[in-house]
C-alpha positions as CSV (number, residue, x, y, z in Angstrom):
1,X,0.0,0.1,-0.3
2,X,2.7,2.0,0.7
3,X,4.7,1.3,-2.4
4,X,1.3,1.8,-4.4
5,X,1.2,5.6,-2.2
6,X,-2.3,4.2,-1.1
7,X,-1.8,6.6,2.2
8,X,-5.0,5.6,2.7
9,X,-5.4,2.2,3.1
10,X,-1.9,2.4,5.0
11,X,-3.7,4.5,7.8
12,X,-7.0,1.5,7.6
13,X,-4.1,-1.0,8.1
14,X,-2.3,0.0,10.7
15,X,-5.5,0.7,12.8
16,X,-6.6,-2.9,11.9
17,X,-3.6,-4.2,12.5
18,X,-2.7,-2.8,16.3
19,X,-6.1,-3.4,17.1
20,X,-5.6,-6.7,16.3
21,X,-2.7,-6.7,18.9
22,X,-4.0,-5.5,21.3
23,X,-7.1,-7.8,21.7
24,X,-4.2,-10.8,21.0
25,X,-2.0,-9.2,23.9
26,X,-4.3,-8.3,26.7
27,X,-6.0,-11.6,27.1
28,X,-2.7,-13.5,26.7
29,X,-1.0,-11.5,29.5
30,X,-4.1,-11.2,31.6
31,X,-4.6,-15.5,31.8
32,X,-0.9,-16.1,31.8
33,X,-0.7,-13.2,35.3
34,X,-3.9,-14.8,36.5
35,X,-3.1,-18.4,36.6
36,X,1.1,-18.1,36.6
37,X,1.1,-20.8,39.6
38,X,-1.0,-23.6,37.8
39,X,0.5,-23.3,34.3
40,X,4.2,-23.7,36.7
41,X,2.4,-27.3,38.0
42,X,1.0,-28.1,34.7
43,X,5.1,-27.6,33.4
44,X,6.9,-28.3,35.7
45,X,5.2,-30.8,38.1
46,X,8.7,-31.9,40.2
47,X,9.0,-28.3,41.5
48,X,7.6,-28.0,45.2
49,X,5.5,-25.5,46.2
50,X,7.3,-23.4,47.1
51,X,9.4,-23.3,43.8
52,X,6.1,-22.4,42.4
53,X,5.4,-20.0,44.6
54,X,8.5,-18.0,44.0
55,X,8.4,-19.1,40.0
56,X,5.0,-17.8,39.9
57,X,5.3,-14.4,41.5
58,X,7.7,-13.3,38.2
59,X,5.6,-15.1,35.7
60,X,2.5,-13.1,36.8
61,X,4.7,-9.9,36.5
62,X,6.7,-10.0,33.9
63,X,3.5,-11.9,31.9
64,X,2.0,-8.3,31.1
65,X,5.1,-7.3,29.2
66,X,3.6,-9.5,26.2
67,X,1.1,-6.2,26.1
68,X,4.1,-4.2,24.9
69,X,5.6,-6.7,22.6
70,X,2.6,-7.9,20.6
71,X,2.0,-4.0,20.0
72,X,5.7,-3.6,19.2
73,X,6.4,-6.3,17.2
74,X,3.5,-5.0,15.0
75,X,4.2,-1.4,14.9
76,X,7.4,-2.3,13.6
77,X,6.0,-4.7,10.8
78,X,4.0,-1.4,9.9
79,X,6.9,0.8,10.3
80,X,9.0,-1.3,8.0
81,X,6.7,-1.2,5.6
82,X,6.2,2.5,4.9
83,X,9.9,2.2,4.9
84,X,11.3,3.5,8.1
85,X,13.5,0.7,9.4
86,X,15.4,2.5,11.1
87,X,13.5,3.5,13.4
88,X,12.3,0.2,15.6
89,X,15.7,-0.5,15.8
90,X,16.5,3.0,17.7
91,X,13.8,2.8,19.8
92,X,14.4,-0.9,21.1
93,X,18.0,0.5,21.3
94,X,16.0,3.1,24.0
95,X,13.9,0.9,25.9
96,X,16.7,-1.8,26.3
97,X,18.8,1.0,28.2
98,X,15.4,1.7,30.0
99,X,15.6,-2.1,30.7
100,X,19.2,-1.7,32.1
101,X,18.4,1.5,34.2
102,X,15.2,-0.2,35.8
103,X,17.1,-3.7,36.2
104,X,20.4,-1.8,38.1
105,X,18.1,0.1,40.1
106,X,15.2,-2.4,40.9
107,X,17.1,-6.0,41.0
108,X,19.5,-4.5,44.2
109,X,16.2,-3.8,46.1
110,X,15.3,-7.2,48.4
111,X,11.6,-6.9,48.1
112,X,12.1,-7.0,45.1
113,X,15.0,-8.6,43.5
114,X,14.5,-11.1,40.3
115,X,11.2,-9.7,40.1
116,X,13.0,-5.6,39.5
117,X,14.4,-7.6,36.6
118,X,10.3,-8.9,35.4
119,X,9.4,-4.9,35.7
120,X,12.6,-4.3,33.6
121,X,11.5,-6.6,31.1
122,X,7.5,-4.4,31.0
123,X,9.7,-0.6,30.8
124,X,11.9,-2.0,28.0
125,X,9.2,-3.2,25.9
126,X,6.6,-0.5,27.1
127,X,9.5,2.4,26.4
128,X,10.0,0.6,22.9
129,X,5.9,0.6,22.4
130,X,5.2,3.4,22.9
131,X,7.6,4.9,21.1
132,X,6.5,3.3,17.9
133,X,3.4,3.6,18.2
134,X,3.6,7.4,18.5
135,X,5.9,7.2,15.1
136,X,3.8,5.6,13.8
137,X,0.8,7.8,14.1
138,X,2.7,10.4,13.5
139,X,3.5,9.2,9.6
140,X,0.5,7.4,9.6
141,X,-2.0,9.6,10.7
142,X,-4.1,7.5,11.8
143,X,-7.0,8.1,14.3
144,X,-7.1,6.1,18.2
145,X,-10.4,5.4,18.8
146,X,-10.3,5.1,23.2
147,X,-13.4,2.9,22.2
148,X,-12.1,0.7,19.7
149,X,-8.0,0.4,21.6
150,X,-9.3,0.4,25.1
151,X,-12.6,0.3,26.4
152,X,-13.3,-2.8,24.6
153,X,-10.0,-5.0,25.2
154,X,-10.8,-4.2,28.7
155,X,-14.1,-5.1,29.1
156,X,-14.0,-8.4,27.4
157,X,-10.7,-9.2,29.2
158,X,-12.3,-8.7,32.7
159,X,-15.0,-10.8,32.2
160,X,-12.6,-13.7,30.5
161,X,-10.5,-12.6,34.1
162,X,-13.7,-13.7,36.2
163,X,-14.8,-16.5,34.3
164,X,-11.1,-18.1,34.3
165,X,-10.5,-17.5,38.4
166,X,-14.1,-19.1,39.5
167,X,-13.3,-21.6,36.7
168,X,-10.4,-22.8,37.6
169,X,-10.8,-22.2,41.8
170,X,-14.8,-24.7,40.7
171,X,-13.0,-26.3,38.9
172,X,-9.8,-28.0,41.1
173,X,-12.5,-28.4,44.1
174,X,-14.6,-30.5,42.2
175,X,-11.5,-32.7,40.3
176,X,-8.4,-32.0,42.4
177,X,-6.5,-31.8,39.7
178,X,-4.4,-29.3,38.5
179,X,-3.6,-30.6,34.9
180,X,-8.1,-30.6,33.7
181,X,-8.0,-27.0,36.0
182,X,-5.7,-25.1,33.9
183,X,-6.8,-26.5,31.0
184,X,-10.4,-26.4,30.9
185,X,-10.4,-22.7,32.8
186,X,-7.9,-21.5,29.5
187,X,-10.8,-23.1,26.9
188,X,-13.5,-21.6,28.8
189,X,-11.8,-17.8,29.4
190,X,-10.7,-18.1,25.8
191,X,-14.6,-18.3,24.8
192,X,-16.1,-16.2,26.8
193,X,-13.7,-13.6,25.7
194,X,-14.7,-14.4,22.3
195,X,-18.6,-14.1,23.2
196,X,-17.5,-11.2,24.8
197,X,-15.9,-9.5,21.7
198,X,-19.2,-10.1,19.4
199,X,-21.5,-9.1,22.2
200,X,-20.4,-5.2,22.6
201,X,-19.0,-5.1,18.8
202,X,-14.6,-5.1,19.1
203,X,-14.3,-7.3,15.9
204,X,-15.3,-6.1,12.8
205,X,-15.7,-7.7,9.3
206,X,-11.7,-6.5,8.8
207,X,-10.4,-8.0,11.4
208,X,-11.7,-11.4,9.9
209,X,-10.7,-10.8,6.7
210,X,-7.1,-10.9,8.5
211,X,-7.3,-13.6,10.8
212,X,-6.9,-17.2,8.9
213,X,-10.1,-18.6,8.2
214,X,-11.7,-15.1,9.0
215,X,-14.5,-15.2,6.5
216,X,-15.8,-18.4,7.0
217,X,-16.1,-18.2,10.5
218,X,-17.8,-14.1,9.9
219,X,-20.6,-16.2,7.9
220,X,-20.9,-18.6,10.7
221,X,-21.2,-16.6,13.4
222,X,-23.7,-14.1,10.7
223,X,-26.3,-17.0,10.0
224,X,-25.7,-18.3,13.6
225,X,-27.1,-14.6,14.7
226,X,-24.1,-14.6,16.8
227,X,-22.3,-11.6,15.2
228,X,-23.4,-8.4,13.0
229,X,-21.0,-6.9,10.0
230,X,-19.3,-4.1,10.9
231,X,-17.6,-1.8,8.9
232,X,-14.0,0.5,10.2
């Protein structure tokens, strides 16, 4: 689109890509944070409860870097697509510098210790993503809609988080098995999140067009009356 000088399409694709990055990154981060301990138990069954607890505290914190990581990967691709290949490198260097400073300051604090490095990772990708986002906004003149980028995703994620938390606790109480409870609660969380996205209109036809198999899925959901075509 940039090569064809179709700047309207550049703007359109940038908005869609960044919104999808948020719609995927936000639930991934929150879900991983909520289920940090169960996931650690599932993957490393030989760990003691104290070891699981220690690792989970770090994982539940560093998982929030996923929000900025997915956003950063997307905006980096956009900048490369419009010929600004140097800017993402520069911004990532600034993010790495911010991480180094954060690590130096926080890791030495006893109450934080290794969690200081986790915070540093969040700062690194947060700084890089913010700088890249500002650069994309400036070069593509994209419109930032708070409802689409913030409100709808957060409402959907809150509903997902509640369903994941309660379903895990209920299933583990009934079965006593962490593996079943973890996998089942993840599946339930995904279903609830997708339903919420559809109900509050967070997903648009443009999103389905980009997602593999999305157009077929949109047709099925439309026939079932679950989804109404919502253009950009």
